C-alpha positions in Angstrom: 68.7 26.7 -97.3 66.8 24.2 -98.4 63.1 22.8 -97.4 63.9 21.5 -93.5 61.8 18.8 -94.0 63.5 16.7 -97.3 66.5 15.8 -95.6 67.2 11.9 -94.4 68.8 13.1 -91.2 68.5 15.3 -88.4 71.4 15.4 -86.1 71.2 17.5 -83.0 75.0 19.0 -81.1 73.7 19.7 -77.5 70.7 17.2 -78.2 70.0 17.2 -73.8 69.2 20.9 -74.4 65.1 21.3 -73.6 64.8 23.3 -76.7 67.0 21.1 -78.4 65.2 17.4 -77.4 61.5 18.6 -78.9 62.8 19.4 -82.0 64.6 16.4 -82.1 61.2 14.7 -81.1 59.0 16.2 -84.1 61.8 15.2 -86.2 61.7 11.5 -85.0 58.1 11.5 -85.2 58.3 12.9 -88.2 60.2 9.1 -89.1 63.3 11.0 -89.9 66.7 9.4 -88.7 67.3 11.3 -85.9 70.9 12.0 -84.1 72.7 13.4 -81.2 75.9 14.6 -79.3 75.8 15.3 -75.3 78.5 16.5 -73.4 76.5 14.2 -70.0 73.6 12.0 -69.6 70.6 13.6 -68.5 67.2 11.7 -67.3 66.2 13.5 -70.8 69.1 11.9 -72.8 68.3 8.8 -71.5 64.5 8.7 -72.4 65.6 10.3 -76.4 67.9 7.3 -76.5 64.5 5.3 -75.5 62.3 6.7 -78.2 65.0 6.0 -80.3 67.3 8.2 -81.4 71.1 7.1 -80.6 73.3 9.7 -78.8 77.3 9.8 -78.1 78.5 11.8 -74.6 82.1 11.9 -76.3 83.2 14.6 -78.4 85.1 12.2 -81.1 84.2 12.5 -85.0 85.1 8.5 -85.3 81.5 7.7 -83.2 79.8 9.8 -86.1 77.0 7.5 -87.7 78.9 6.4 -91.1 75.2 7.0 -93.2 75.5 10.4 -92.8 76.0 13.2 -95.3 76.3 16.9 -96.5 73.4 15.8 -98.5 71.6 13.6 -96.7 71.9 15.3 -93.4 71.3 18.8 -91.2 73.4 19.8 -88.4 70.9 21.6 -85.5 73.4 23.1 -82.9 72.7 25.6 -80.0 74.7 28.3 -78.7 76.1 26.9 -75.5 78.0 25.0 -77.6 81.9 25.9 -77.6 83.7 26.6 -80.0 86.8 24.0 -80.0 83.4 22.1 -80.7 85.2 18.4 -82.8 82.2 17.2 -84.0 80.7 20.7 -84.6 83.8 21.6 -86.1 83.7 18.3 -88.8 80.3 19.2 -89.6 81.6 22.6 -90.9 85.1 21.8 -92.3 83.0 19.2 -94.5 80.3 21.8 -96.1 77.5 20.3 -93.8 74.4 22.7 -93.5 74.3 24.0 -89.7 72.0 25.8 -88.5 70.5 27.2 -85.2 67.8 25.4 -82.8 66.1 28.9 -82.9 66.2 28.8 -87.2 64.8 25.6 -87.5 62.0 26.3 -85.0 61.7 29.7 -87.4 61.3 27.4 -90.1 59.2 25.2 -88.6 56.6 27.6 -87.7 56.8 29.8 -91.3 54.4 26.6 -92.1 52.1 26.8 -89.5 49.7 28.9 -87.9 52.2 29.6 -85.3 51.1 30.7 -81.6 54.8 32.2 -79.7 54.7 32.8 -76.0 57.5 35.1 -75.6 58.1 36.7 -71.8 61.4 37.1 -69.6 59.0 34.7 -66.9 55.9 32.1 -67.7 56.5 31.5 -71.3 57.2 27.9 -70.2 53.6 27.2 -67.6 51.5 29.7 -70.4 52.8 27.7 -73.6 52.3 24.1 -71.6 49.0 25.1 -70.3 47.7 26.2 -74.4 49.3 22.8 -75.3 47.6 21.1 -73.5 44.3 23.1 -74.0 44.0 22.3 -77.5 45.2 19.0 -77.0 42.0 18.1 -75.0 39.9 19.8 -77.4 41.3 17.6 -80.4 43.2 20.4 -82.6 45.6 20.2 -85.3 48.5 21.7 -83.3 52.0 20.9 -82.2 53.9 22.3 -78.9 57.5 22.4 -78.9 57.9 23.5 -75.1 61.0 24.3 -72.4 59.7 22.3 -69.4 58.4 19.1 -69.0 54.0 18.6 -69.2 53.3 17.1 -66.1 49.9 15.3 -68.1 52.1 14.0 -71.3 55.4 13.6 -69.5 57.3 15.2 -72.6 58.8 18.6 -73.5 57.1 17.7 -77.0 53.2 16.7 -77.6 51.9 16.6 -80.6 48.1 16.3 -82.6 48.5 17.3 -85.7 50.7 20.6 -87.6 48.3 22.9 -89.1 49.0 25.1 -85.7 52.2 25.3 -83.8 52.8 26.7 -80.0 56.6 27.4 -79.5 58.3 28.9 -76.6 60.1 32.5 -77.8 63.1 32.3 -76.6 64.8 36.3 -76.4 68.3 34.8 -75.4 70.3 35.4 -78.7 67.4 37.1 -79.7 65.9 34.4 -81.5 62.4 34.7 -80.9 63.1 37.3 -84.8 63.5 34.0 -86.3 60.0 32.9 -85.9 57.0 33.6 -88.1 54.4 34.3 -85.4 50.6 34.4 -86.5 49.7 35.0 -83.0 51.5 36.0 -79.7 51.7 36.9 -76.2 53.9 39.4 -74.2 53.8 37.8 -70.3 56.9 40.7 -69.5 59.9 42.6 -70.3 61.7 42.6 -66.9 65.7 42.4 -67.8 68.1 39.4 -67.4 70.5 37.8 -70.6 72.3 41.6 -70.0 75.3 39.8 -71.7 73.3 39.5 -74.5 71.3 42.7 -74.5 73.5 45.0 -72.5 71.0 47.0 -71.5 67.0 47.3 -70.7 66.2 49.7 -73.0 68.0 47.0 -75.5 65.8 44.5 -74.3 62.5 46.2 -74.9 63.3 46.8 -78.5 63.5 43.1 -79.2 60.6 42.7 -77.9 59.0 45.5 -80.1 60.7 43.6 -83.2 59.2 40.8 -81.9 55.7 42.1 -81.2 56.2 43.8 -85.0 56.2 40.3 -86.2 52.6 39.8 -85.7 50.6 40.6 -89.0 48.4 42.4 -89.0 45.3 40.0 -89.3 46.9 38.6 -86.5 46.8 38.5 -82.7 48.8 40.2 -80.0 47.9 40.0 -76.2 50.4 42.2 -73.6 50.4 41.9 -70.0 49.4 45.2 -68.7 51.6 47.9 -68.1 54.4 46.6 -70.7 55.8 49.3 -72.9 55.1 47.2 -76.1 54.3 49.5 -79.0 52.7 47.6 -82.1 49.0 46.8 -81.6 47.6 44.9 -78.8 45.6 43.7 -76.1 45.7 43.6 -73.2 45.7 40.8 -69.2 45.8 41.1 -66.0 45.6 39.1 -62.8 45.6 41.8 -61.0 43.2 45.3 -62.6 41.6 45.9 -65.2 42.0 44.7 -68.5 40.8 43.3 -72.1 41.3 39.9 -70.8 41.4 39.7 -66.8 40.8 37.5 -63.6 37.3 38.2 -61.3 36.5 36.9 -57.9 39.8 34.5 -57.6 39.5 32.6 -55.0 42.3 30.5 -53.2 40.8 27.5 -52.3 43.6 24.6 -50.9 45.8 24.8 -52.9 43.9 25.6 -56.1 42.4 28.9 -57.7 38.6 29.6 -58.5 37.8 32.4 -60.6 36.2 34.2 -63.5 37.6 34.8 -67.2 36.3 38.6 -68.3 36.8 39.0 -71.9 35.6 42.0 -74.5 33.1 39.9 -75.2 31.6 37.9 -72.3 32.1 36.7 -68.9 33.1 32.9 -68.0 32.0 32.1 -64.6 34.3 29.0 -62.3 37.6 28.3 -63.9 39.6 26.6 -61.4 43.8 26.0 -62.0 45.3 23.6 -59.9 48.4 24.8 -59.6 49.2 27.6 -56.8 50.8 30.8 -57.8 48.7 33.7 -58.4 51.4 34.3 -60.7 49.8 31.6 -62.6 46.4 33.1 -63.1 47.7 35.3 -65.0 49.1 33.0 -67.1 46.2 30.8 -67.5 44.4 34.3 -68.7 46.8 35.0 -71.7 47.0 31.1 -72.8 42.8 31.2 -72.6 42.6 34.0 -74.4 44.7 32.9 -77.3 42.7 29.4 -76.8 39.3 31.6 -77.6 40.9 32.6 -80.9 41.3 29.3 -82.0 37.5 28.7 -81.0 37.2 26.4 -78.2 34.0 26.6 -76.1 33.9 28.1 -73.1 32.7 24.6 -70.9 35.8 22.3 -72.8 38.0 25.0 -71.3 37.0 24.6 -68.4 38.0 21.0 -68.2 40.8 21.4 -69.5 42.1 24.2 -67.3 41.1 21.7 -64.4 43.1 19.0 -65.8 45.8 20.6 -66.2 48.8 18.9 -63.7 51.6 22.1 -64.7 55.3 21.8 -65.2 57.7 19.4 -63.7 60.1 21.5 -62.6 57.7 24.5 -61.7 56.5 24.4 -57.9 56.0 20.6 -57.8 55.0 20.0 -54.3 55.0 16.9 -52.5 53.9 16.5 -48.9 55.4 13.5 -47.2 53.8 11.8 -43.7 55.7 13.2 -41.5 54.2 16.2 -42.4 57.5 18.1 -44.2 57.0 19.2 -47.5 59.3 19.3 -50.0 58.7 22.2 -53.6 60.9 22.4 -55.7 61.8 24.9 -58.5 63.1 26.1 -61.7 63.2 30.1 -60.5 66.6 31.3 -60.9 66.2 35.2 -61.9 64.9 37.5 -58.3 61.4 37.9 -59.9 60.6 34.0 -59.9 62.3 33.6 -56.3 59.8 36.1 -55.1 56.9 34.7 -57.1 57.9 31.2 -55.5 59.1 32.5 -52.0 55.3 34.4 -51.4 53.8 31.6 -52.9 54.5 29.7 -50.4 54.4 32.0 -47.4 50.9 32.2 -49.0 50.0 28.9 -48.1 51.9 27.8 -45.4 52.2 31.3 -43.0 54.0 30.1 -39.9 55.9 27.1 -41.5 60.0 27.1 -41.0 61.2 27.5 -44.8 64.9 25.9 -45.5 66.0 27.4 -49.0 68.6 25.3 -51.3 69.4 28.1 -54.3 71.6 27.3 -57.4 72.7 30.9 -59.1 72.6 30.0 -62.5 75.9 32.0 -64.8 78.1 34.6 -63.3 76.4 37.6 -65.6 73.3 36.7 -63.8 74.8 36.6 -60.8 76.4 39.4 -61.0 73.9 41.9 -62.7 70.8 40.9 -60.0 73.2 40.6 -56.9 70.9 43.2 -54.7 67.7 41.3 -56.3 68.1 38.2 -55.6 69.3 39.8 -52.6 66.7 40.8 -51.4 64.5 37.5 -52.7 66.6 35.3 -50.8 66.4 37.3 -47.0 62.7 36.1 -47.6 63.3 32.6 -46.2 64.1 31.8 -43.0 67.5 29.9 -43.4 69.5 29.4 -47.1 71.9 26.8 -48.1 73.7 28.9 -51.4 75.4 26.1 -53.5 77.9 27.2 -55.8 77.5 29.1 -59.5 76.5 27.0 -62.2 78.3 28.2 -65.4 76.4 26.6 -68.4 78.1 28.3 -70.9 80.1 31.4 -69.5 83.2 31.5 -68.0 84.0 32.7 -63.7 84.0 36.3 -63.4 86.6 37.9 -61.2 85.3 38.5 -57.2 81.6 37.1 -58.5 81.1 33.7 -56.6 78.5 32.5 -53.7 80.3 33.9 -50.7 80.3 37.1 -52.6 76.9 37.0 -52.8 75.5 35.4 -50.1 77.5 38.7 -47.7 74.6 40.7 -49.9 72.0 38.9 -48.1 69.7 39.8 -45.1 70.0 36.5 -43.4 71.5 35.1 -40.4 71.0 31.7 -41.1 72.8 31.2 -44.6 76.0 29.0 -45.8 77.6 28.1 -48.6 77.7 24.0 -49.9 79.0 22.1 -53.3 76.4 20.2 -54.7 78.0 16.9 -54.1 77.4 17.7 -50.0 74.3 19.8 -49.8 72.8 16.5 -49.2 74.7 15.6 -45.8 74.0 19.2 -45.2 70.3 19.7 -45.9 69.9 16.7 -43.9 71.2 18.6 -41.0 68.3 21.5 -40.9 65.3 22.2 -39.0 62.7 22.8 -41.1 58.5 22.5 -42.1 59.1 23.7 -45.9 61.9 22.8 -48.0 62.1 25.2 -51.4 65.1 23.6 -53.9 65.4 26.1 -56.8 67.5 27.1 -59.9 68.1 25.9 -63.3 71.4 24.1 -63.0 72.1 20.6 -62.4 69.7 21.0 -59.3 67.3 19.6 -60.5 69.8 15.6 -59.7 68.5 16.4 -56.2 64.9 16.0 -56.2 64.9 11.8 -56.7 67.2 11.4 -53.4 65.4 14.5 -51.6 62.1 12.9 -52.0 63.5 9.5 -51.2 65.2 10.4 -47.8 62.3 12.5 -46.8 59.8 9.0 -47.7 62.5 7.4 -45.0 61.6 9.7 -41.9 58.6 9.1 -40.0 56.5 10.9 -37.5 
């Protein structure tokens, strides 16, 4: 592959994906011409169009721009794109250079000091926090994020190109295409078993990722994970090379001291709830210290962190109702969200609306989903969001609901669920899932604002 920065045009197939759109913004920011296709318009694609990136939503090759050619254009695609997509096959048949999203991200990281954040859970919050810290400290860093930063209203943070901060995605073993100098591994739990088949294969892949770190690099791993490469450890729950001491919950915020191998830095304030986020913060702070950022700058940056959209976004209304929206789509993530809510509101009635994501994930973790969802008071289970998959016979939301130990539970389509929610008695409403459940966010906000005490 020739130097990826020498092309005039960059065409993204599946540009509305959270990872794809960050890379599209990178090339647009580099003054290249960026085009895209996606199946449906979303808030994210609308924002890209407002940034002067033309996007089409019809799989019709006659709509492709006439300025693109084999010589001046590289095509970036996501593995979620179906094989029979006409636009993709047009590019293949006509000899264009096509690369996966992970490959192009790997090429970008090759010429930078790359910081890669890996793990089944915690990647987005940790990488977003680290990107925010680097921006706050005015380091020459670019962050490619898997979520929308509440501070910057984007999944792309730019302040220079000497350092790249990326989410090291384990799906399709994408993280093995990166060139990390510094990395963290937050979790090695099972997920994407349609790719990995078993947990041993997942652990093997994370160990391959860890082996990418050069001898003069820095690898920090959550304490207790089975990583063989030389590394330091971190934790919010026990002593490690980097760990939190004197953790206090003050209203919705955490206060803690950071213990490192060389010093104790006191009085950090983390403005987002959830003890798991203290752990994410420790990983980000440990890496930031490797970048020689001063302690006082770290304190101020952390206190200024507003989090990530769809990561425990909380609203409290004049009618005293509480609404929380989160991206949680794995049982461990659901447990973390529900435990945080129970800590904040131990006596309030909780209604949870969950949209399962992928038939394979629902089948693989059905018993764990049942246990985690059993922690709510009332449950509305949406139809399974298929994403890239075709249905698996017998794997339905009704099948999952039968396993959940709750009396107050029901199934709904996403089209009808808002009307169902309006009939329910609750103090706290939680919406969780990684599909299109986010389309409920604004309508729920609007409705709860209308309800008077």
